[in-house]
C-alpha positions in Angstrom: 1.7 48.6 14.7 3.9 45.5 15.6 0.6 43.5 16.0 -0.7 44.7 12.6 2.5 43.7 10.8 2.6 40.3 12.4 -1.2 39.6 11.7 -0.6 40.5 8.0 2.5 38.3 7.7 0.6 35.4 9.3 -2.2 35.9 7.0 0.2 36.0 4.0 1.9 32.9 5.3 -1.5 31.1 5.8 -2.7 32.1 2.2 0.5 30.9 0.8 0.3 27.6 2.5 -3.2 26.9 1.4 -2.3 27.7 -2.3 0.9 25.7 -2.3 -1.0 22.8 -0.8 -3.7 22.9 -3.5 -1.0 23.2 -6.2 0.7 20.1 -4.9 -2.4 18.0 -4.1 -4.3 18.2 -7.4 -1.4 16.9 -9.5 -0.4 14.2 -6.9 -4.1 13.0 -6.9 -4.0 12.6 -10.8 -0.7 10.8 -10.7 -1.9 8.6 -7.9 -5.1 7.5 -9.8 -3.0 6.6 -12.9 -0.5 4.8 -11.1 -3.0 3.0 -8.8 -4.7 1.5 -11.7 -1.5 0.3 -13.3 -0.4 -1.4 -10.0 -3.7 -3.0 -9.5 -3.7 -4.5 -13.0 -0.2 -5.8 -12.5 -1.1 -7.3 -9.3 -4.1 -9.1 -10.8 -1.8 -10.4 -13.6 0.8 -11.6 -11.1 -2.0 -13.2 -8.9 -3.4 -15.4 -11.6 -0.1 -16.5 -12.8 1.1 -17.4 -9.2 -2.2 -19.3 -8.6 -1.8 -21.4 -11.8 1.7 -22.0 -11.5 2.1 -23.0 -7.8 -1.3 -24.8 -7.4 0.4 -28.0 -6.3 3.1 -26.5 -4.2 3.3 -26.1 -0.5 6.0 -24.3 1.6 7.3 -27.7 2.6 7.3 -29.1 -1.2 5.0 -30.8 -3.4 1.5 -31.8 -2.3 2.3 -35.5 -2.5 1.4 -36.8 0.7 4.5 -35.7 2.8 4.7 -36.2 6.5 6.1 -33.8 8.8 8.6 -35.8 11.1 8.8 -35.0 14.8 7.4 -35.8 18.3 3.8 -35.5 19.1 1.4 -35.9 22.1 -2.0 -37.6 21.8 -4.9 -35.4 22.8 -7.3 -37.0 25.0 -10.8 -35.7 25.8 
């Protein structure tokens, strides 16, 4: 009798878990599709703005022929 009750309880929990998973997965998938397209669109807009604005910039300043100061060793073959 104890095994039967345990088995029925385990089946109930399993079915409940599957149903709740489906109830959560379907709306989350729809929301992810909608927000994913919005995020992709905003990233493309930011990328084009960034590429146009900073085309002449480097991490060290303008691309106007700057030289990085410091020591160097000549490499001989």
